[in-house]
C-alpha positions as CSV (number, residue, x, y, z in Angstrom):
1,M,0.0,0.0,0.0
2,F,1.5,3.3,-1.1
3,V,1.3,6.6,0.8
4,K,1.3,10.0,-1.0
5,K,3.6,12.7,0.4
6,S,1.2,15.6,-0.7
7,F,-1.9,16.2,-2.7
8,R,-2.1,17.9,-6.0
9,L,-5.9,18.3,-5.8
10,V,-5.5,20.0,-2.3
11,G,-3.1,22.7,-3.3
12,G,0.1,20.7,-2.5
13,A,-0.8,20.2,1.2
14,P,1.2,17.5,2.8
15,N,-0.4,14.2,3.8
16,S,1.2,14.0,7.3
17,L,2.9,16.7,9.3
18,N,6.3,17.1,11.1
19,I,5.8,19.4,14.0
20,S,8.0,19.3,17.0
21,S,6.6,18.2,20.4
22,K,7.5,21.6,21.8
23,A,5.7,23.4,19.0
24,I,2.7,21.2,19.5
25,K,2.8,21.9,23.2
26,D,2.8,25.6,22.6
27,L,-0.1,25.4,20.1
28,I,-2.4,23.4,22.4
29,Q,-4.6,25.9,24.2
30,E,-5.8,25.1,27.9
31,E,-9.4,24.6,26.6
32,N,-8.3,22.1,24.1
33,T,-6.2,19.7,26.2
34,P,-6.7,15.9,25.9
35,K,-8.3,15.9,29.3
36,N,-10.9,18.4,28.1
37,I,-11.5,16.4,25.0
38,H,-12.2,13.3,27.0
39,S,-14.5,15.2,29.3
40,F,-16.4,16.8,26.4
41,L,-16.9,13.5,24.6
42,E,-17.8,11.7,27.7
43,L,-21.0,13.6,27.7
44,K,-21.8,12.3,24.2
45,K,-20.9,8.6,25.0
46,N,-24.5,7.2,25.4
47,S,-25.6,8.7,22.1
48,I,-22.8,7.3,19.9
49,K,-23.8,4.2,18.0
50,H,-20.8,3.0,16.0
51,F,-18.5,0.0,16.0
52,T,-15.5,2.1,16.6
53,K,-16.9,3.3,20.0
54,D,-15.3,0.8,22.5
55,R,-11.8,1.4,21.0
56,I,-12.0,5.1,20.8
57,Y,-13.3,5.4,24.3
58,N,-10.6,3.2,25.6
59,L,-8.1,5.5,24.0
60,L,-9.8,8.5,25.5
61,S,-9.6,6.8,29.0
62,S,-6.0,5.9,28.6
63,S,-3.7,8.5,30.2
64,K,-1.0,7.6,27.6
65,E,-3.1,7.2,24.4
66,V,-5.3,10.3,25.0
67,N,-2.3,12.6,24.9
68,L,-1.8,11.5,21.3
69,I,-4.9,13.6,20.4
70,Q,-3.7,17.1,19.5
71,A,-6.3,19.7,19.0
72,I,-4.5,22.7,17.4
73,T,-5.0,25.5,14.9
74,I,-2.8,25.3,11.9
75,E,-3.7,28.5,9.8
76,E,-2.4,27.3,6.4
77,Y,-3.4,23.6,6.5
78,P,-6.6,23.0,4.7
79,L,-7.3,19.5,6.1
80,S,-9.1,19.2,9.5
81,V,-7.3,15.9,10.3
82,S,-3.8,14.7,9.9
83,Y,-1.0,12.6,11.5
84,N,2.1,14.1,13.1
85,E,5.1,11.9,12.4
86,T,7.4,13.5,15.0
87,N,5.3,12.3,18.0
88,E,2.7,10.0,16.5
89,G,0.1,12.7,17.2
90,L,-3.5,12.4,16.0
91,I,-3.9,15.9,14.7
92,I,-7.3,17.7,14.8
93,N,-6.9,21.1,13.0
94,L,-9.5,23.4,14.3
95,K,-9.1,26.0,11.6
96,P,-11.3,24.3,9.0
97,F,-14.0,24.0,11.5
98,N,-13.8,27.8,12.1
99,V,-13.6,27.3,15.9
100,K,-10.9,28.0,18.5
101,E,-12.1,25.7,21.2
102,I,-13.2,22.1,21.1
103,S,-16.2,23.1,23.2
104,N,-17.6,25.0,20.1
105,L,-17.3,22.0,17.9
106,N,-20.2,19.7,17.0
107,P,-19.5,16.6,19.2
108,N,-20.1,14.3,16.3
109,D,-17.4,16.2,14.3
110,L,-14.9,15.9,17.2
111,Y,-15.5,12.2,17.5
112,A,-15.5,11.6,13.8
113,A,-12.2,13.5,13.6
114,I,-10.6,11.3,16.2
115,V,-11.9,8.1,14.4
116,Y,-10.4,9.6,11.0
117,A,-7.1,10.5,12.8
118,F,-6.8,7.1,14.5
119,S,-7.5,5.0,11.2
120,L,-5.2,7.4,9.2
121,S,-2.4,6.8,11.7
122,K,-2.7,3.1,11.5
123,L,-2.8,3.1,7.6
124,L,0.0,5.7,7.2
125,T,2.4,3.9,9.5
126,G,1.6,0.4,8.0
127,K,0.2,-0.8,11.4
128,F,-2.9,-1.8,9.5
129,V,-2.3,-3.2,6.0
130,I,-4.8,-3.6,3.2
131,Q,-4.2,-6.7,1.1
132,E,-4.3,-6.3,-2.7
133,V,-7.3,-8.8,-2.9
134,Y,-9.4,-5.8,-1.9
135,A,-8.3,-3.9,-5.1
136,K,-11.4,-5.4,-6.9
137,V,-13.7,-3.8,-4.2
138,I,-12.0,-0.4,-4.5
139,V,-12.2,-0.5,-8.3
140,N,-15.9,-1.4,-8.3
141,Y,-16.7,1.3,-5.9
142,L,-14.8,3.9,-7.7
143,L,-16.2,2.9,-11.1
144,S,-19.7,3.5,-9.8
145,F,-18.5,6.8,-8.1
146,Y,-17.1,8.3,-11.3
147,V,-19.9,7.1,-13.5
148,Q,-22.4,8.8,-11.2
149,V,-20.4,12.1,-10.7
150,F,-19.3,12.5,-14.3
151,G,-21.6,10.1,-16.3
152,K,-24.3,12.6,-17.2
153,A,-21.9,15.3,-18.5
154,Y,-20.1,12.8,-20.7
155,G,-22.8,10.5,-21.8
156,L,-21.8,7.5,-19.7
157,V,-25.3,6.9,-18.6
158,G,-26.5,7.2,-22.2
159,I,-25.1,6.8,-25.7
160,Y,-21.6,6.4,-24.5
161,S,-22.2,3.8,-21.9
162,K,-20.2,1.4,-24.1
163,N,-17.1,3.3,-22.7
164,I,-17.8,2.1,-19.2
165,P,-15.6,-1.1,-19.4
166,K,-12.7,1.1,-20.6
167,L,-13.3,3.4,-17.8
168,K,-13.2,0.5,-15.3
169,F,-9.9,-0.6,-16.9
170,I,-8.3,2.9,-16.4
171,V,-9.6,3.0,-12.9
172,A,-8.0,-0.3,-12.2
173,C,-4.8,0.8,-13.6
174,Y,-4.9,3.8,-11.3
175,V,-5.9,1.8,-8.2
176,L,-3.1,-0.7,-8.7
177,S,-0.5,1.8,-9.3
178,S,-1.4,4.7,-7.0
179,Y,-2.8,2.7,-4.2
180,F,-0.8,-0.6,-4.4
181,G,2.5,0.6,-6.1
182,Y,2.5,-1.1,-9.5
183,E,4.7,0.6,-12.1
184,T,3.0,1.4,-15.5
185,D,4.1,-1.7,-17.6
186,S,2.7,-4.8,-19.1
187,T,2.2,-6.4,-15.7
188,L,0.0,-3.5,-14.6
189,F,-2.2,-3.7,-17.7
190,K,-2.5,-7.5,-17.3
191,K,-3.5,-7.2,-13.7
192,A,-5.9,-4.3,-14.5
193,A,-7.5,-6.4,-17.2
194,A,-8.1,-9.2,-14.7
195,L,-9.9,-6.9,-12.4
196,A,-11.7,-5.0,-15.4
197,P,-12.0,-7.1,-18.4
198,Y,-11.0,-5.0,-21.5
199,D,-9.0,-5.6,-24.6
200,Y,-6.4,-2.7,-24.2
201,K,-4.1,-3.7,-27.0
202,D,-5.4,-1.0,-29.4
203,D,-4.7,1.6,-26.7
204,L,-1.1,0.6,-25.9
205,E,0.3,3.6,-27.6
206,I,-1.5,6.0,-25.3
207,L,-1.3,3.8,-22.2
208,N,2.4,3.4,-22.4
209,T,2.8,7.3,-22.1
210,I,0.8,7.4,-18.8
211,N,2.2,7.2,-15.3
212,F,-0.9,5.9,-13.4
213,Y,0.7,6.8,-10.0
214,Q,-0.2,10.4,-10.5
215,I,-3.7,11.8,-10.3
216,G,-3.1,14.1,-13.2
217,Q,-2.1,11.3,-15.5
218,F,-5.1,9.2,-14.5
219,V,-7.2,12.2,-15.6
220,K,-5.2,12.6,-18.8
221,A,-5.8,8.9,-19.6
222,I,-9.7,9.3,-19.2
223,S,-9.5,12.2,-21.7
224,D,-7.0,10.9,-24.2
225,L,-8.7,7.5,-24.4
226,K,-11.9,9.3,-25.2
227,V,-13.9,8.1,-22.3
228,M,-14.4,11.7,-21.1
229,P,-12.9,13.8,-24.0
230,G,-11.7,17.1,-22.8
231,L,-11.5,16.4,-19.2
232,N,-8.6,18.0,-17.4
233,L,-7.4,18.3,-13.9
234,T,-9.1,21.7,-13.3
235,K,-12.5,20.3,-14.5
236,F,-12.0,17.1,-12.6
237,T,-11.1,19.0,-9.3
238,S,-13.8,21.5,-9.6
239,T,-16.4,18.9,-10.3
240,L,-15.5,16.8,-7.2
241,F,-15.2,19.9,-5.1
242,R,-18.7,20.9,-6.1
243,Y,-20.1,17.7,-4.7
244,F,-17.7,16.9,-1.9
245,N,-14.8,18.5,0.2
246,V,-11.1,18.4,0.6
247,H,-11.0,15.1,2.4
248,V,-12.7,13.5,-0.5
249,L,-10.2,15.1,-2.9
250,A,-7.3,13.8,-0.7
251,G,-8.9,10.4,-0.7
252,V,-9.0,10.3,-4.5
253,E,-5.1,10.6,-4.4
254,D,-4.2,8.7,-1.3
255,F,-5.4,5.2,-0.3
256,S,-5.1,5.8,3.4
257,R,-7.1,9.0,3.1
258,F,-9.7,7.3,0.9
259,L,-10.4,4.5,3.5
260,A,-10.3,7.0,6.4
261,V,-13.1,9.0,4.6
262,I,-15.1,6.0,3.9
263,L,-14.9,4.9,7.5
264,T,-15.8,8.4,8.7
265,S,-18.7,8.8,6.4
266,S,-20.4,5.9,8.4
267,I,-20.5,7.9,11.5
268,S,-23.8,9.9,11.8
269,G,-23.9,13.7,11.9
270,N,-20.4,14.7,11.0
271,S,-19.3,17.3,8.4
272,I,-16.0,15.7,7.6
273,A,-17.1,12.9,5.4
274,P,-20.4,13.1,3.5
275,K,-22.9,10.5,4.8
276,Y,-24.1,9.7,1.2
277,L,-20.8,8.2,0.0
278,Y,-22.3,4.7,0.5
279,K,-24.9,5.5,-2.2
280,Y,-22.4,5.4,-4.9
281,N,-22.1,1.5,-4.4
282,D,-23.6,0.4,-1.3
283,V,-22.5,-3.2,-1.6
284,E,-18.7,-2.4,-2.1
285,F,-19.1,0.4,0.5
286,M,-20.1,-2.3,3.1
287,K,-17.3,-4.6,2.1
288,M,-14.8,-1.8,2.9
289,I,-16.6,-1.0,6.2
290,E,-16.5,-4.6,7.2
291,M,-12.7,-4.8,6.3
292,L,-12.0,-1.6,8.3
293,R,-13.8,-3.1,11.4
294,R,-10.7,-5.3,12.1
295,M,-8.9,-2.1,12.9
296,F,-10.9,-1.6,16.1
């Protein structure tokens, strides 16, 4: 499983952070200490109905683990959740929430942010590994996602629906390369065709020019192979941002972020991950959720 260092779709924002322990300590206001976070969420405990609850409240009750939760304000960082490599911190960035104190946060947002940060830390550090066997689930979900988001504009739900197998193959190439680390070569194309049956031989001249590790190249492949002619990174980004938020954009680029968003979207009443993500393919969505249950 590969980890992206930064996000082109989110203005070059780094995936994880490297803030010194001293700087973190200086940034944590008295109102936002781990102890206060625990007390704040303890009031919400009875109303939370989610499979992550026992593990997260055990973390909150642990004098050692709760100190990993660091609620701070990072002015120039667009993501509300991150991981701090320096001290294994679970970063909750209050800036995107437009609050200065956790007491002004929606409790569901605070809880969801901790779940997101916890899962992200396990995925980024390799403490929870996703096997390649799940690539098929990811491909099926993302195919449904892209067809529903872009399909009407590019005729994929109409006269050009014949291009869906080609799109699935391109998505498979991207997932295997960007999420699982395959280089763009004949092995990638063969593995992608096994996940998404498609006779790609006539497209090899274009395929061989694409680096499927990069999101921009993935978009270029969709356009150059005439699945969505004229689609560029600007149109791609603006369309996704119109329907979603920066966390979904980051998830499109990075596998760890993708899974953290999927997981967080299953928590009711939070603004970090859209609740409706399951609607793009509820069967494959639930397979991902069941797989992520093992983390807790």
